[in-house]
C-alpha positions as CSV (number, residue, x, y, z in Angstrom):
1,X,-7.5,-23.8,-9.3
2,X,-8.9,-22.4,-6.0
3,X,-7.3,-25.4,-4.2
4,X,-3.9,-24.4,-5.7
5,X,-4.4,-20.9,-4.5
6,X,-5.3,-21.9,-1.1
7,X,-2.2,-24.1,-0.9
8,X,0.1,-21.3,-2.0
9,X,-1.3,-18.9,0.4
10,X,-1.1,-21.4,3.2
11,X,2.6,-22.2,2.6
12,X,3.3,-18.4,2.4
13,X,1.6,-17.8,5.8
14,X,3.5,-20.7,7.6
15,X,6.8,-19.4,6.4
16,X,6.1,-15.9,7.3
17,X,4.7,-16.6,10.8
18,X,6.8,-19.5,11.9
19,X,9.9,-20.3,9.8
20,X,11.3,-16.8,9.2
21,X,10.7,-15.6,12.9
22,X,12.8,-18.6,14.2
23,X,16.0,-17.2,12.3
24,X,15.3,-13.6,13.8
25,X,17.3,-14.0,17.2
26,X,20.3,-11.6,17.3
27,X,23.7,-13.3,17.4
28,X,26.2,-12.4,20.1
29,X,30.0,-13.0,20.7
30,X,31.5,-14.8,23.6
31,X,31.2,-11.6,25.6
32,X,27.6,-11.1,24.9
33,X,28.1,-8.1,22.4
34,X,25.6,-8.0,19.7
35,X,27.1,-8.9,16.3
36,X,26.0,-7.5,12.9
37,X,23.8,-10.3,11.6
38,X,23.4,-11.8,8.1
39,X,20.7,-11.4,6.9
40,X,20.2,-7.9,8.4
41,X,16.4,-8.3,8.8
42,X,13.0,-9.9,8.1
43,X,10.8,-7.0,7.2
44,X,7.1,-7.4,6.7
45,X,4.2,-5.3,5.7
46,X,0.4,-5.5,5.0
47,X,-2.3,-3.1,4.0
48,X,-5.9,-3.7,3.0
49,X,-9.6,-3.0,3.7
50,X,-13.2,-3.2,2.9
51,X,-14.9,-0.3,1.1
52,X,-18.3,0.5,-0.3
53,X,-18.7,2.6,-3.4
54,X,-21.6,4.7,-4.6
55,X,-21.6,5.6,-8.3
56,X,-23.4,8.1,-10.3
57,X,-26.5,6.0,-11.3
58,X,-26.4,7.4,-14.9
59,X,-22.6,6.2,-15.4
60,X,-22.3,3.3,-17.6
61,X,-18.5,2.7,-17.7
62,X,-16.3,1.1,-15.2
63,X,-19.2,1.0,-12.7
64,X,-17.8,0.2,-9.2
65,X,-21.0,0.5,-7.0
66,X,-20.8,-2.2,-4.3
67,X,-18.5,-3.7,-1.9
68,X,-14.8,-4.2,-2.6
69,X,-12.3,-6.2,-0.7
70,X,-8.4,-6.0,-1.1
71,X,-5.4,-6.9,1.0
72,X,-1.6,-7.2,0.4
73,X,0.9,-9.2,2.5
74,X,4.6,-9.1,2.0
75,X,7.6,-10.8,3.7
76,X,11.0,-9.9,2.8
77,X,14.6,-10.5,3.7
78,X,17.2,-7.7,4.0
79,X,20.5,-9.3,3.0
80,X,23.1,-6.8,3.2
81,X,23.6,-2.9,3.1
82,X,25.8,-0.8,1.0
83,X,26.1,3.1,1.4
84,X,22.7,3.0,3.4
85,X,21.1,1.0,0.6
86,X,19.6,-2.3,1.7
87,X,19.3,-5.2,-0.8
88,X,16.0,-7.1,-0.3
89,X,14.1,-10.2,-1.8
90,X,10.4,-10.5,-1.1
91,X,7.4,-12.7,-1.6
92,X,3.8,-11.4,-1.3
93,X,0.2,-12.0,-2.4
94,X,-2.7,-9.9,-3.3
95,X,-6.3,-10.6,-2.6
96,X,-8.7,-8.4,-4.6
97,X,-12.5,-9.2,-4.8
98,X,-15.6,-7.5,-5.4
99,X,-19.5,-8.2,-5.3
100,X,-19.7,-6.7,-8.9
101,X,-19.0,-9.8,-10.7
102,X,-19.0,-8.1,-14.1
103,X,-15.9,-6.1,-13.0
104,X,-13.7,-9.2,-13.3
105,X,-10.5,-7.1,-12.8
106,X,-11.5,-6.7,-9.2
107,X,-11.8,-10.5,-8.6
108,X,-8.3,-11.9,-8.6
109,X,-5.5,-13.5,-6.6
110,X,-1.8,-12.7,-7.2
111,X,1.4,-14.2,-6.1
112,X,4.3,-11.7,-6.1
113,X,8.1,-12.7,-6.1
114,X,10.7,-9.9,-6.4
115,X,13.9,-8.1,-5.5
116,X,14.7,-4.5,-4.7
117,X,17.2,-2.0,-3.4
118,X,15.8,0.2,-0.7
119,X,16.9,3.7,0.6
120,X,15.7,5.3,3.8
121,X,15.8,9.0,4.1
122,X,14.8,11.6,6.6
123,X,13.8,15.1,6.0
124,X,14.4,16.4,9.6
125,X,12.4,17.3,11.5
126,X,9.2,16.8,9.5
127,X,9.3,13.7,7.4
128,X,11.0,10.3,6.7
129,X,10.5,7.8,3.9
130,X,11.6,5.1,1.5
131,X,12.7,4.9,-2.0
132,X,13.0,1.5,-3.8
133,X,14.2,0.3,-7.2
134,X,13.5,-3.3,-8.2
135,X,12.0,-6.0,-10.3
136,X,9.0,-8.5,-9.6
137,X,7.1,-11.2,-11.3
138,X,3.4,-11.4,-10.6
139,X,1.3,-14.6,-11.2
140,X,-2.4,-14.0,-11.2
141,X,-5.6,-16.0,-11.2
142,X,-8.9,-14.6,-12.0
143,X,-11.7,-15.8,-9.6
144,X,-14.8,-14.4,-11.4
145,X,-16.6,-16.8,-13.6
146,X,-17.2,-13.9,-16.0
147,X,-13.6,-13.1,-16.7
148,X,-12.9,-13.2,-20.6
149,X,-9.2,-13.5,-19.8
150,X,-7.0,-16.4,-18.9
151,X,-4.7,-16.6,-15.8
152,X,-1.2,-15.6,-16.4
153,X,1.8,-13.8,-15.3
154,X,3.6,-10.5,-15.8
155,X,6.9,-8.9,-15.1
156,X,7.4,-5.4,-13.7
157,X,10.4,-3.1,-13.3
158,X,9.6,-0.6,-10.6
159,X,10.7,2.5,-8.9
160,X,8.6,3.2,-5.6
161,X,8.5,5.8,-3.0
162,X,6.6,6.4,0.1
163,X,7.0,9.2,2.9
164,X,4.9,10.6,5.6
165,X,5.3,13.3,8.3
166,X,3.8,16.2,10.1
167,X,4.0,19.9,9.4
168,X,3.5,20.4,13.2
169,X,7.1,19.7,13.6
170,X,8.1,22.8,11.6
171,X,9.3,25.7,14.1
172,X,6.6,28.1,12.8
173,X,3.8,25.7,13.6
174,X,4.9,24.3,16.9
175,X,2.6,25.1,19.8
176,X,3.9,26.3,23.1
177,X,0.7,25.2,25.0
178,X,0.1,22.0,26.7
179,X,-3.2,21.3,24.7
180,X,-2.4,22.2,21.0
181,X,-5.4,22.7,18.7
182,X,-5.3,21.4,16.0
183,X,-3.2,18.5,17.1
184,X,-1.2,18.1,14.0
185,X,-1.1,18.5,10.2
186,X,-0.1,15.1,9.0
187,X,0.8,14.4,5.3
188,X,1.7,11.3,3.1
189,X,2.5,10.3,-0.3
190,X,3.1,7.0,-2.1
191,X,3.7,6.1,-5.7
192,X,5.3,3.9,-8.3
193,X,6.8,4.4,-11.8
194,X,6.7,0.9,-13.6
195,X,7.3,-0.8,-16.9
196,X,5.3,-3.9,-17.4
197,X,5.6,-6.7,-20.0
198,X,3.8,-9.8,-20.8
199,X,1.6,-11.2,-23.7
200,X,-1.4,-9.0,-22.9
201,X,0.1,-5.7,-21.8
202,X,3.5,-3.8,-22.2
203,X,4.2,-0.2,-21.2
204,X,4.9,2.5,-18.7
205,X,2.6,3.5,-15.9
206,X,3.0,6.1,-13.1
207,X,0.6,6.1,-10.1
208,X,0.9,8.4,-7.1
209,X,-1.2,9.7,-4.2
210,X,-0.5,12.9,-2.0
211,X,-2.5,13.7,1.0
212,X,-2.5,16.6,3.4
213,X,-4.7,16.4,6.5
214,X,-5.5,18.0,9.9
215,X,-5.7,16.0,13.1
216,X,-8.3,18.1,15.2
217,X,-8.7,16.3,18.3
218,X,-8.3,13.0,20.2
219,X,-11.0,10.9,22.1
220,X,-9.4,7.9,24.1
221,X,-7.1,6.4,21.3
222,X,-9.1,7.7,18.4
223,X,-8.0,10.6,16.4
224,X,-10.3,12.7,14.2
225,X,-9.0,13.8,10.9
226,X,-10.1,15.7,7.8
227,X,-8.0,15.6,4.6
228,X,-7.7,16.3,1.0
229,X,-5.8,14.2,-1.5
230,X,-4.9,13.9,-5.0
231,X,-4.6,10.6,-7.1
232,X,-2.7,10.7,-10.4
233,X,-2.3,7.9,-12.9
234,X,-0.9,8.1,-16.4
235,X,-0.1,5.4,-18.9
236,X,1.2,5.1,-22.3
237,X,-1.7,2.7,-23.0
238,X,-4.4,5.3,-23.8
239,X,-7.3,2.6,-24.0
240,X,-6.7,1.9,-20.4
241,X,-8.6,5.0,-19.4
242,X,-8.6,3.8,-15.8
243,X,-4.9,4.4,-15.7
244,X,-5.2,7.8,-17.2
245,X,-6.8,10.2,-14.7
246,X,-6.4,12.8,-12.2
247,X,-8.7,12.3,-9.1
248,X,-9.0,15.0,-6.3
249,X,-10.6,13.8,-3.1
250,X,-12.0,15.2,0.2
251,X,-12.7,13.2,3.3
252,X,-12.9,12.6,6.9
253,X,-11.4,9.7,9.0
254,X,-10.9,8.3,12.4
255,X,-7.6,6.7,13.1
256,X,-6.5,4.5,15.9
257,X,-3.1,2.8,16.5
258,X,-3.1,-1.0,17.0
259,X,-0.5,-3.1,18.7
260,X,0.1,-6.9,18.1
261,X,3.6,-7.2,19.4
262,X,6.1,-4.7,20.7
263,X,8.0,-3.1,17.8
264,X,5.7,-3.1,14.6
265,X,3.8,0.0,13.6
266,X,0.0,-0.6,12.9
267,X,-3.0,1.6,12.4
268,X,-6.7,0.9,11.8
269,X,-8.8,3.7,9.9
270,X,-12.4,4.2,9.4
271,X,-13.6,6.9,7.0
272,X,-15.5,8.3,4.1
273,X,-14.5,10.4,1.2
274,X,-15.7,11.9,-2.1
275,X,-13.7,11.5,-5.3
276,X,-13.9,13.0,-8.7
277,X,-12.3,11.0,-11.5
278,X,-11.3,13.3,-14.4
279,X,-10.0,11.2,-17.2
280,X,-7.3,12.5,-19.4
281,X,-7.2,9.9,-22.3
282,X,-8.9,10.9,-25.6
283,X,-10.5,7.4,-25.5
284,X,-12.0,7.9,-21.9
285,X,-15.6,8.0,-21.0
286,X,-17.2,11.0,-19.0
287,X,-15.8,12.0,-15.8
288,X,-17.5,10.7,-12.7
289,X,-18.0,11.4,-9.0
290,X,-17.7,8.7,-6.6
291,X,-18.4,8.4,-2.8
292,X,-16.6,5.7,-0.7
293,X,-17.1,4.5,2.8
294,X,-14.2,2.3,4.2
295,X,-12.3,0.5,6.8
296,X,-8.7,0.0,6.3
297,X,-5.6,-1.5,8.1
298,X,-1.9,-1.0,7.6
299,X,1.1,-2.4,9.6
300,X,4.8,-3.1,9.1
301,X,7.8,-4.2,11.1
302,X,10.8,-6.6,11.3
303,X,10.7,-10.0,13.0
304,X,14.2,-9.0,14.5
305,X,12.9,-6.0,16.4
306,X,9.7,-7.8,17.8
307,X,10.1,-8.5,21.7
């Protein structure tokens, strides 16, 4: 099974890094004028990181103390556009591993195949974002020897959103000086409303995260930020208490932009935050406080825009 997983991931990487970019050259007519290409683009994205979690020592449910590694990679194709809505197909894979072998849900590999319609919006001058509606298939393999569940697949109908911006761009918060303090008031949000069905689980789930921060100062390319956030997860499957909670958090982080090529956006983050999980299901265990230290990366771009 591990050999099969390795082969699938290797094929995905070869296609994403070498085959797809070879089609990304912009076509021109006889006079050298750029033509509207088909497909429109080859967007890619990735996020992930390593974190260490400290749990309440008296907490007996859903214990997560220890290291946790996760990563997501996605390569897509934007085929055509209708009324500013882009139609996309994509493939991705998820790596999710933990040194807590008893918590088998955090030890799996997933292959994702799907299609979606994307709409890009702008709330000038403070924000921009994306709304997507689609369907995906997820094939998963558990890597923990203690997993009581078999490998399998599931199908997900989803609506996603993500946006970010900076309140500093509001007229009332703009600074007239050359060295503003604070530097900015960045905010972000992401979430998904989904319906999943397979032989094990079927039902609705909504997950979202909202964050408001303050960029205090910059040292070289590092930006120092404090933030507050809110995680919300609600499911119609009440025994899944981990999907029925409200979790406020407070934290501090250091952000640094990174660049692999000219064109894509990328950022590396080092931080720590405290989080209080308040479970909302009647079948939930007691609420718990967790402290997490983490290193994260995120990047996205389009092979057609890379120079």
